[in-house]
N, C-alpha and C positions, 0 to 999 in steps of 0.2 A: 270549508275552513281554509284559512290562509296561514302561511308561515308565520306572521306577525300576529295571529290570534292563538297560538298554541299555547297551552297553559305551561307555567314555569315548572321544570322538573326538580323535585325536592333534592336528589343527590347532587345536583350542581349548585344548589342555592346555599350551601354551607360555608361561604366564603373560602371556597378552596380554589387555588390557582390551578389551571390546566397547564402543567409544566411540560416543556418540550414540544410545544405545538406551533412551532415556527418562529421566525424571527421577530414578527410584529408583536407577538404576546408579551415580550419582555423578558420570558424564561425559556427562550428557545435554545438551540444548540446543546449545551451541556446541562439545561435544566437546573440551573443554579448549584450544581455539584462541583463547580471548579474544573480544573484540569487533571487528570490522571490520579493515580493513588487508590488507595482502598476506599476512601470514602466517596469516590466517583463510581465504584463498581456496584453492581447489584449483590445483594447478600450480605453486605458489610455490617458488622454489628460492634460497636465499641467496646471491647473487653476491658475489665478493670486491671490494675497493675497486678503482676504474679498471677496470670489468669490460669496457670497450670495447677495452682494449689486449690483444693476444694474450699468452698466457701466458710465452712464450719471451722477451718484451721487458720483463717485470717484473724482471729480473735483470741486473745489469751484466755486460759482456763482459770477460773477463780472459784473459790469455795470448795466445799467437799459434799460429795453425795455418797450415801451409805448403800446405794442400791447394788452395788458390786458384793457387798458383804452381807446382804439380808439373807435370812433363811425363811424360804416361804412355807407356810402352814396351811393345811386343809382344816377349816374350823368346822367343829361338830357341837352342836348344843347338847347340853345334858338333858334337856327335856326330850330330844329326839331318842336318847338312850333308854330313858325311863319308859317311854311308849312301847318299846320293844319287849319288854316283860321277859328278860333274859337275866340269868345270874352272872355270867361272865362274858364281857364283851371286849373284843380285841380289833385289831386293823383288818385282818382278813374277813372277819364277821361284819364290820362296818362296809367294807367294799361289797360284799355279797349282797347286803341290805340296800346298797345304793347311797350310803352316806358319804362314802368316800369314792371319787372317780378313779384315781390312780392308786394302786397298791404301793408305788414307790414313794409317794408324797409323804410328808411328816404330818401328823394328826395333832390337833390341839383341842382339848376338850374345854368349853367354857361353861360356867356355872349359872346361878341365878334361880335355881329351882330347889324345892325342898322335896327329898325322897322319902317314901314310905317304908321301904324294905331295903336291906343292904344289897350292893351289887358290887362287883369286881371289874374295874375298868383298866384296860391295858391301853396306853397310848404314849405318843412321844413327849407331849407335854400338857400341863393342866393349868387352868387359872387358880387362884387362891381360893375364890368363892366355889369353884367345882370341888376342889380337895376338901374344904370344910363341909360342903353338903353330903359328900360320899362318906366321909369318916365320921360324921356326926350320927349316922344310922348304923354304924358298925360294917361299913363296905371297906374295900381295900382299893388302893390306888397304887399301879404299878407304872413308873416312868421309865420308858425306854431310852430317851435321849440323854446323852451325857451332857451336863450343864455347861461344860467349857465350850461345847460345840455350838450350841444355839443361844437365841435371844432370850 
């Protein structure tokens, strides 16, 4: 094998100029970077104007988000409470049975089920269908959350 028979190396065949490889290459000495200054140095990256300000603060705030003011609830289905076969169900009971993870979180009971026997449910909030389903069979709903505080 001779030097002129070597296969072409793929890395060099991508129309890339070998900069700074002598005067005859056309890109020797400063390698197309000009003389001195930041752009001539290694590690230079052109920063946008006001580079000390975080990117998200470059833009104006528009609109409104209710995320700061929302009240997060843990949702419990009335079907899960019916399956328990208990007369009175409250938050500590739900936490003990694994329906609510955190005892500090607010609990909302959702309906959509017809009940066969009356039960008493104590929670922070109820849906209309849950209240109607519980009270239609003679059960009792106890709301712990003050209406002015929550959604």
